[in-house]
C-alpha positions as CSV (number, residue, x, y, z in Angstrom):
1,M,114.7,78.0,119.3
2,K,116.3,77.7,122.7
3,K,114.2,78.1,125.9
4,K,116.2,81.2,126.9
5,Q,115.5,82.9,123.5
6,K,111.8,82.1,123.9
7,E,111.7,83.6,127.3
8,E,113.3,86.8,126.0
9,I,110.7,87.0,123.3
10,E,107.9,86.5,125.8
11,A,109.2,89.4,127.9
12,K,108.9,91.8,125.0
13,S,105.9,94.2,124.5
14,V,103.4,93.9,121.7
15,E,105.1,96.8,119.8
16,E,108.5,95.1,120.1
17,L,107.0,91.9,118.8
18,V,105.6,93.5,115.8
19,K,109.0,95.0,115.0
20,E,110.6,91.6,115.6
21,I,108.2,90.0,113.1
22,E,108.9,92.6,110.5
23,K,112.6,92.1,110.9
24,R,112.4,88.3,110.8
25,Q,110.2,88.4,107.7
26,G,112.8,90.5,105.9
27,E,115.5,88.1,106.9
28,I,113.5,85.1,105.6
29,S,112.8,86.8,102.3
30,R,116.5,87.6,101.8
31,L,117.4,84.1,102.8
32,R,114.9,82.6,100.3
33,I,116.5,84.6,97.5
34,D,120.0,83.5,98.7
35,V,118.9,79.8,98.7
36,R,117.5,80.1,95.2
37,M,120.7,81.7,94.0
38,A,122.8,79.0,95.8
39,R,124.6,81.6,97.9
40,V,123.7,79.7,101.1
41,K,125.2,76.3,102.0
42,D,123.0,75.8,105.1
43,V,119.6,75.4,103.5
44,S,118.1,74.2,106.8
45,S,118.6,77.7,108.2
46,L,115.5,78.8,106.2
47,K,113.4,76.2,108.0
48,R,114.8,77.3,111.4
49,K,114.1,81.0,110.7
50,T,110.5,80.3,109.6
51,D,109.9,78.2,112.8
52,E,111.3,81.0,114.9
53,L,108.9,83.5,113.1
54,A,106.0,81.2,113.9
55,V,106.9,81.2,117.6
56,V,107.1,85.0,117.7
57,K,103.7,85.2,115.9
58,T,102.2,82.7,118.3
59,I,103.4,84.7,121.3
60,L,102.0,87.9,119.8
61,G,98.7,86.3,119.2
62,E,98.5,85.1,122.8
63,K,99.2,88.5,124.1
64,K,96.6,90.1,121.8
65,A,94.0,87.4,122.7
66,F,94.4,87.9,126.4
67,G,94.9,91.6,126.2
68,K,98.1,91.6,128.2
69,D,101.2,93.5,127.4
70,K,103.3,90.7,129.1
71,I,102.4,87.1,129.6
72,E,103.2,85.8,133.1
């Protein structure tokens, strides 16, 4: 994930992050099926998507832990 993408995610509110997580989980589940069915040639995209999801979940956890809507 690029630094600019990470900064954009950090700027989102908790509600937006929850929606983002749901969206990314759906993408990952579809991608897993596509990889098993050999529809995807770039298998490493699954790893990238799961890593991006982990970053979003980490940012959400930080915001919840500190009770802030936005991390400064």
